[in-house]
Every structure is written in C-alpha cells, then in structure tokens.
PAKOL-663444 format. One record per residue (C-alpha): residue number from 1; residue in three letters; x, y, z. Coordinates in Angstrom, 1 decimal. Layout:
<lumdo sefi="NUM" bati="ala" u="X" v="Y" w="Z"/>
...
END
This chain:
<lumdo sefi="1" bati="met" u="-18.4" v="22.2" w="-24.3"/>
<lumdo sefi="2" bati="ala" u="-15.4" v="21.5" w="-22.0"/>
<lumdo sefi="3" bati="gln" u="-13.9" v="18.2" w="-20.8"/>
<lumdo sefi="4" bati="ile" u="-13.3" v="18.1" w="-17.1"/>
<lumdo sefi="5" bati="leu" u="-11.3" v="15.7" w="-14.9"/>
<lumdo sefi="6" bati="leu" u="-12.8" v="16.1" w="-11.4"/>
<lumdo sefi="7" bati="phe" u="-11.1" v="14.8" w="-8.3"/>
<lumdo sefi="8" bati="his" u="-13.1" v="14.1" w="-5.1"/>
<lumdo sefi="9" bati="his" u="-12.2" v="15.3" w="-1.5"/>
<lumdo sefi="10" bati="ala" u="-10.9" v="13.5" w="1.5"/>
<lumdo sefi="11" bati="gln" u="-14.2" v="11.8" w="2.3"/>
<lumdo sefi="12" bati="gly" u="-14.1" v="10.0" w="-1.0"/>
<lumdo sefi="13" bati="leu" u="-16.3" v="9.8" w="-4.1"/>
<lumdo sefi="14" bati="thr" u="-19.6" v="10.8" w="-2.3"/>
<lumdo sefi="15" bati="ser" u="-23.0" v="11.1" w="-3.9"/>
<lumdo sefi="16" bati="gly" u="-22.5" v="14.9" w="-3.6"/>
<lumdo sefi="17" bati="ile" u="-19.5" v="14.8" w="-5.8"/>
<lumdo sefi="18" bati="arg" u="-21.3" v="12.7" w="-8.3"/>
<lumdo sefi="19" bati="glu" u="-24.3" v="15.1" w="-8.2"/>
<lumdo sefi="20" bati="phe" u="-21.9" v="18.1" w="-8.9"/>
<lumdo sefi="21" bati="ala" u="-20.4" v="16.2" w="-11.9"/>
<lumdo sefi="22" bati="asn" u="-24.0" v="15.5" w="-13.2"/>
<lumdo sefi="23" bati="arg" u="-24.8" v="19.2" w="-13.0"/>
<lumdo sefi="24" bati="leu" u="-21.9" v="20.0" w="-15.2"/>
<lumdo sefi="25" bati="arg" u="-22.9" v="17.2" w="-17.6"/>
<lumdo sefi="26" bati="his" u="-26.4" v="18.5" w="-17.8"/>
<lumdo sefi="27" bati="ala" u="-24.9" v="21.8" w="-18.9"/>
<lumdo sefi="28" bati="gly" u="-23.3" v="20.0" w="-21.8"/>
<lumdo sefi="29" bati="his" u="-19.8" v="19.3" w="-20.5"/>
<lumdo sefi="30" bati="ile" u="-18.0" v="15.9" w="-20.4"/>
<lumdo sefi="31" bati="val" u="-16.9" v="15.1" w="-16.8"/>
<lumdo sefi="32" bati="his" u="-14.5" v="12.3" w="-15.8"/>
<lumdo sefi="33" bati="val" u="-14.7" v="11.5" w="-12.1"/>
<lumdo sefi="34" bati="pro" u="-12.1" v="8.9" w="-11.0"/>
<lumdo sefi="35" bati="asp" u="-12.2" v="7.2" w="-7.6"/>
<lumdo sefi="36" bati="leu" u="-8.8" v="7.9" w="-6.0"/>
<lumdo sefi="37" bati="tyr" u="-9.9" v="5.9" w="-2.9"/>
<lumdo sefi="38" bati="glu" u="-10.8" v="2.7" w="-4.7"/>
<lumdo sefi="39" bati="gly" u="-14.4" v="2.6" w="-3.4"/>
<lumdo sefi="40" bati="arg" u="-13.8" v="3.9" w="0.1"/>
<lumdo sefi="41" bati="val" u="-16.1" v="6.7" w="1.3"/>
<lumdo sefi="42" bati="phe" u="-15.8" v="8.1" w="4.8"/>
<lumdo sefi="43" bati="asp" u="-18.6" v="9.7" w="6.8"/>
<lumdo sefi="44" bati="asp" u="-16.2" v="11.9" w="8.7"/>
<lumdo sefi="45" bati="leu" u="-13.6" v="14.3" w="7.3"/>
<lumdo sefi="46" bati="asp" u="-11.0" v="13.4" w="9.9"/>
<lumdo sefi="47" bati="lys" u="-11.3" v="9.7" w="9.0"/>
<lumdo sefi="48" bati="gly" u="-10.9" v="10.6" w="5.3"/>
<lumdo sefi="49" bati="val" u="-7.8" v="12.7" w="6.0"/>
<lumdo sefi="50" bati="ala" u="-6.3" v="9.9" w="8.1"/>
<lumdo sefi="51" bati="tyr" u="-6.8" v="7.5" w="5.2"/>
<lumdo sefi="52" bati="ala" u="-5.2" v="10.0" w="2.8"/>
<lumdo sefi="53" bati="gln" u="-2.2" v="10.3" w="5.1"/>
<lumdo sefi="54" bati="glu" u="-2.0" v="6.6" w="5.3"/>
<lumdo sefi="55" bati="ile" u="-1.8" v="6.1" w="1.6"/>
<lumdo sefi="56" bati="gly" u="0.2" v="9.3" w="1.2"/>
<lumdo sefi="57" bati="phe" u="-0.4" v="12.5" w="-0.6"/>
<lumdo sefi="58" bati="asp" u="2.1" v="11.6" w="-3.3"/>
<lumdo sefi="59" bati="ser" u="0.1" v="8.5" w="-3.9"/>
<lumdo sefi="60" bati="ile" u="-3.1" v="10.5" w="-4.3"/>
<lumdo sefi="61" bati="ile" u="-1.3" v="12.8" w="-6.8"/>
<lumdo sefi="62" bati="glu" u="0.1" v="9.7" w="-8.7"/>
<lumdo sefi="63" bati="arg" u="-3.4" v="8.2" w="-8.9"/>
<lumdo sefi="64" bati="gly" u="-4.7" v="11.4" w="-10.3"/>
<lumdo sefi="65" bati="ile" u="-2.0" v="11.6" w="-12.9"/>
<lumdo sefi="66" bati="lys" u="-2.8" v="8.0" w="-13.9"/>
<lumdo sefi="67" bati="ala" u="-6.5" v="8.9" w="-14.2"/>
<lumdo sefi="68" bati="ala" u="-5.6" v="11.5" w="-16.8"/>
<lumdo sefi="69" bati="glu" u="-3.8" v="9.0" w="-19.0"/>
<lumdo sefi="70" bati="gly" u="-5.7" v="8.3" w="-22.2"/>
<lumdo sefi="71" bati="leu" u="-7.9" v="11.4" w="-21.8"/>
<lumdo sefi="72" bati="pro" u="-7.7" v="14.3" w="-24.3"/>
<lumdo sefi="73" bati="arg" u="-5.0" v="16.9" w="-23.8"/>
<lumdo sefi="74" bati="glu" u="-7.3" v="19.9" w="-23.6"/>
<lumdo sefi="75" bati="leu" u="-8.8" v="19.3" w="-20.1"/>
<lumdo sefi="76" bati="val" u="-10.0" v="21.4" w="-17.2"/>
<lumdo sefi="77" bati="phe" u="-8.5" v="20.0" w="-14.0"/>
<lumdo sefi="78" bati="ser" u="-10.7" v="20.3" w="-11.0"/>
<lumdo sefi="79" bati="gly" u="-10.6" v="19.1" w="-7.4"/>
<lumdo sefi="80" bati="phe" u="-12.4" v="19.4" w="-4.1"/>
<lumdo sefi="81" bati="ser" u="-10.1" v="19.9" w="-1.1"/>
<lumdo sefi="82" bati="ile" u="-7.5" v="17.0" w="-1.2"/>
<lumdo sefi="83" bati="gly" u="-8.5" v="16.5" w="-4.8"/>
<lumdo sefi="84" bati="val" u="-6.9" v="19.8" w="-5.6"/>
<lumdo sefi="85" bati="leu" u="-3.4" v="18.2" w="-5.2"/>
<lumdo sefi="86" bati="pro" u="-3.6" v="16.1" w="-8.4"/>
<lumdo sefi="87" bati="ala" u="-5.8" v="18.8" w="-10.2"/>
<lumdo sefi="88" bati="gln" u="-3.2" v="21.5" w="-9.5"/>
<lumdo sefi="89" bati="lys" u="-0.3" v="19.3" w="-10.4"/>
<lumdo sefi="90" bati="leu" u="-1.9" v="18.4" w="-13.7"/>
<lumdo sefi="91" bati="ala" u="-3.0" v="22.0" w="-14.5"/>
<lumdo sefi="92" bati="gln" u="0.5" v="23.3" w="-13.9"/>
<lumdo sefi="93" bati="thr" u="2.5" v="20.5" w="-15.6"/>
<lumdo sefi="94" bati="arg" u="0.4" v="18.6" w="-18.2"/>
<lumdo sefi="95" bati="ala" u="0.7" v="20.0" w="-21.8"/>
<lumdo sefi="96" bati="gly" u="-2.6" v="21.1" w="-23.2"/>
<lumdo sefi="97" bati="ala" u="-4.3" v="22.0" w="-19.9"/>
<lumdo sefi="98" bati="ile" u="-6.8" v="24.8" w="-20.5"/>
<lumdo sefi="99" bati="gly" u="-8.3" v="25.3" w="-17.1"/>
<lumdo sefi="100" bati="ala" u="-8.3" v="24.7" w="-13.4"/>
<lumdo sefi="101" bati="leu" u="-11.1" v="24.7" w="-10.8"/>
<lumdo sefi="102" bati="phe" u="-10.0" v="24.4" w="-7.2"/>
<lumdo sefi="103" bati="phe" u="-12.6" v="24.1" w="-4.5"/>
<lumdo sefi="104" bati="his" u="-11.8" v="24.5" w="-0.7"/>
<lumdo sefi="105" bati="ser" u="-8.1" v="24.2" w="-1.2"/>
<lumdo sefi="106" bati="cys" u="-5.0" v="25.5" w="-3.0"/>
<lumdo sefi="107" bati="val" u="-1.3" v="24.9" w="-2.7"/>
<lumdo sefi="108" bati="pro" u="1.6" v="27.3" w="-3.6"/>
<lumdo sefi="109" bati="tyr" u="2.2" v="27.2" w="-7.3"/>
<lumdo sefi="110" bati="ser" u="5.9" v="26.7" w="-6.5"/>
<lumdo sefi="111" bati="glu" u="5.0" v="23.1" w="-5.4"/>
<lumdo sefi="112" bati="phe" u="4.6" v="22.2" w="-9.1"/>
<lumdo sefi="113" bati="gly" u="6.6" v="24.7" w="-11.1"/>
<lumdo sefi="114" bati="pro" u="8.3" v="28.1" w="-11.1"/>
<lumdo sefi="115" bati="ala" u="5.1" v="30.0" w="-12.1"/>
<lumdo sefi="116" bati="trp" u="1.5" v="29.6" w="-13.0"/>
<lumdo sefi="117" bati="pro" u="1.4" v="28.4" w="-16.7"/>
<lumdo sefi="118" bati="asn" u="0.5" v="30.8" w="-19.4"/>
<lumdo sefi="119" bati="gly" u="-2.8" v="30.1" w="-21.0"/>
<lumdo sefi="120" bati="val" u="-4.3" v="28.1" w="-18.1"/>
<lumdo sefi="121" bati="arg" u="-7.4" v="30.0" w="-16.8"/>
<lumdo sefi="122" bati="gly" u="-8.8" v="29.1" w="-13.4"/>
<lumdo sefi="123" bati="gln" u="-11.0" v="29.7" w="-10.5"/>
<lumdo sefi="124" bati="ile" u="-10.4" v="29.1" w="-6.8"/>
<lumdo sefi="125" bati="his" u="-13.3" v="28.9" w="-4.4"/>
<lumdo sefi="126" bati="gly" u="-13.3" v="28.9" w="-0.6"/>
<lumdo sefi="127" bati="met" u="-15.1" v="30.3" w="2.5"/>
<lumdo sefi="128" bati="asp" u="-13.5" v="33.3" w="4.1"/>
<lumdo sefi="129" bati="arg" u="-13.5" v="31.8" w="7.6"/>
<lumdo sefi="130" bati="asp" u="-12.9" v="28.1" w="6.8"/>
<lumdo sefi="131" bati="lys" u="-10.1" v="27.2" w="9.1"/>
<lumdo sefi="132" bati="leu" u="-8.7" v="24.6" w="6.8"/>
<lumdo sefi="133" bati="phe" u="-8.7" v="27.0" w="3.9"/>
<lumdo sefi="134" bati="val" u="-7.6" v="30.2" w="5.7"/>
<lumdo sefi="135" bati="asp" u="-5.4" v="29.0" w="8.6"/>
<lumdo sefi="136" bati="glu" u="-3.5" v="26.3" w="6.8"/>
<lumdo sefi="137" bati="gly" u="-2.2" v="28.6" w="4.1"/>
<lumdo sefi="138" bati="asp" u="-4.5" v="27.7" w="1.2"/>
<lumdo sefi="139" bati="leu" u="-5.9" v="31.3" w="1.0"/>
<lumdo sefi="140" bati="asn" u="-2.4" v="32.7" w="0.9"/>
<lumdo sefi="141" bati="ala" u="-1.5" v="30.3" w="-1.9"/>
<lumdo sefi="142" bati="ala" u="-4.6" v="31.2" w="-3.8"/>
<lumdo sefi="143" bati="gln" u="-3.9" v="34.9" w="-3.4"/>
<lumdo sefi="144" bati="ala" u="-0.3" v="34.4" w="-4.6"/>
<lumdo sefi="145" bati="ile" u="-1.5" v="32.8" w="-7.8"/>
<lumdo sefi="146" bati="val" u="-4.0" v="35.5" w="-8.4"/>
<lumdo sefi="147" bati="glu" u="-1.3" v="38.2" w="-7.9"/>
<lumdo sefi="148" bati="thr" u="1.0" v="36.5" w="-10.5"/>
<lumdo sefi="149" bati="thr" u="-1.6" v="36.1" w="-13.3"/>
<lumdo sefi="150" bati="glu" u="-4.7" v="37.7" w="-14.5"/>
<lumdo sefi="151" bati="glu" u="-6.0" v="34.3" w="-15.7"/>
<lumdo sefi="152" bati="val" u="-7.0" v="33.0" w="-12.3"/>
<lumdo sefi="153" bati="glu" u="-9.8" v="34.4" w="-10.1"/>
<lumdo sefi="154" bati="leu" u="-10.4" v="33.8" w="-6.4"/>
<lumdo sefi="155" bati="phe" u="-13.9" v="33.7" w="-5.0"/>
<lumdo sefi="156" bati="leu" u="-14.5" v="33.9" w="-1.3"/>
<lumdo sefi="157" bati="tyr" u="-17.9" v="33.1" w="0.3"/>
<lumdo sefi="158" bati="pro" u="-19.0" v="34.2" w="3.7"/>
<lumdo sefi="159" bati="gly" u="-18.8" v="31.3" w="6.2"/>
<lumdo sefi="160" bati="glu" u="-16.6" v="28.8" w="7.9"/>
<lumdo sefi="161" bati="lys" u="-17.6" v="25.5" w="6.2"/>
<lumdo sefi="162" bati="his" u="-15.0" v="23.5" w="4.4"/>
<lumdo sefi="163" bati="leu" u="-16.8" v="21.2" w="2.0"/>
<lumdo sefi="164" bati="phe" u="-19.7" v="23.5" w="1.4"/>
<lumdo sefi="165" bati="ala" u="-20.4" v="22.5" w="-2.2"/>
<lumdo sefi="166" bati="asp" u="-21.0" v="18.8" w="-1.6"/>
<lumdo sefi="167" bati="asn" u="-24.7" v="18.4" w="-1.0"/>
<lumdo sefi="168" bati="ser" u="-24.3" v="15.0" w="0.6"/>
<lumdo sefi="169" bati="leu" u="-22.5" v="16.4" w="3.6"/>
<lumdo sefi="170" bati="ala" u="-23.6" v="18.3" w="6.7"/>
<lumdo sefi="171" bati="ser" u="-21.2" v="21.1" w="5.7"/>
<lumdo sefi="172" bati="tyr" u="-23.3" v="21.8" w="2.6"/>
<lumdo sefi="173" bati="asp" u="-24.3" v="25.5" w="2.1"/>
<lumdo sefi="174" bati="glu" u="-27.0" v="25.7" w="-0.5"/>
<lumdo sefi="175" bati="gly" u="-26.6" v="29.4" w="-1.2"/>
<lumdo sefi="176" bati="ala" u="-22.8" v="29.4" w="-1.5"/>
<lumdo sefi="177" bati="ala" u="-22.9" v="26.1" w="-3.5"/>
<lumdo sefi="178" bati="ala" u="-25.5" v="27.6" w="-6.0"/>
<lumdo sefi="179" bati="leu" u="-23.3" v="30.7" w="-6.5"/>
<lumdo sefi="180" bati="leu" u="-20.2" v="28.5" w="-6.9"/>
<lumdo sefi="181" bati="thr" u="-22.0" v="26.3" w="-9.5"/>
<lumdo sefi="182" bati="lys" u="-23.2" v="29.4" w="-11.4"/>
<lumdo sefi="183" bati="arg" u="-19.6" v="30.8" w="-11.5"/>
<lumdo sefi="184" bati="val" u="-18.2" v="27.5" w="-12.6"/>
<lumdo sefi="185" bati="leu" u="-20.7" v="27.0" w="-15.4"/>
<lumdo sefi="186" bati="gly" u="-20.0" v="30.5" w="-16.7"/>
<lumdo sefi="187" bati="phe" u="-16.3" v="29.8" w="-16.6"/>
<lumdo sefi="188" bati="leu" u="-16.7" v="26.5" w="-18.5"/>
<lumdo sefi="189" bati="asn" u="-19.0" v="28.1" w="-21.1"/>
<lumdo sefi="190" bati="glu" u="-16.3" v="30.7" w="-21.8"/>
<lumdo sefi="191" bati="leu" u="-13.7" v="28.0" w="-22.3"/>
<lumdo sefi="192" bati="gly" u="-15.8" v="25.7" w="-24.3"/>
END
C-alpha cells in the first residue's frame, strides 16, 4: 500500500480526477486529493489555464506544498498537467519522497534542484503528439530526467490528446487511460 498526494490539472478537481483517485483507492492505496482551486472547476482548458496564470504558478506550487503538510513523509507525489508543478517540486525537495507520477506534463529537473533525487522512483506519461506535452518542452524535460536516472520511466502513448486520462473530459482516451492506470498500479504495488 502506498500513500499518494494527487494534484489536479488546470480545469480543476473534476469528477474524472476523483474517479482516478478512487481507482487507486480500490487497489488498496491511500490517496489525498487537495483542491488547489478552492472549488473552481472549468469546462474549458484555456479558461483553467487563464485562472492558473491569474493566481500564479508559484501560488499553485505553494498551495501544493501546504497540502503536503501534516501528511506522512513517505509519499508518492502525483500530478496531472499543471498539478505536476507541485508534485515535481515535492518529489525533488521533500525529505522522504518515495515516488513520482507525472501525467501530461514535466518540467526540467533543474527547476527544483541540481539533479533528480536518489531513491525517488517515478513514471512520466504523455501522448507522443500532444502539442502541450511535445511542443512546449515537457517531453524534452521528461527525456532529460530519464537520461540522468534509471529510477524514472517515460511512457508515450499514440495520440494528440492532452488530458487523456480524465474520463470526465472530451479529451479522454479509454485505451490509453486503461494502459496508464495499469502501469501506475503496477508501479504503486512495487513501491508498497
């Protein structure tokens, strides 16, 4: 059993994020899912990103760090898209981190430290033609992490959808999401 701190994407804490967390719970894991948007949910990705820009990415990271306070040290930090920002910061800087799961996004490890931390295993998942993942540098950042450590794996799925693992959105891809979930559960079972 692993304990996971799961951060939502730019559209907010959708029913699809809650459903994903429940799948992990049904597999025996403890999942904490804070609402970084204080109840706001957006029906459009651009509106959600605009809100994130309005409150500031640093604020999102700080809200994520605050959500980790009081939780056990041995956590897996996980995030969807914009939620990768606090997840990656915590995975790289919080003592006791045991794992990282990044969906649809990744930033250069140099944003949060000189190297990927020893002992922190991880997975990064994205679609191979997702413009937000490929064209904005996330894929390059993910590949750089994988090249510097054997503890992190990169999984690319065929397609161009960004938030393909959230079943409440039009971008949902059932086949890719099922494979992602299977890989995530395998990873968590190895950790737990």
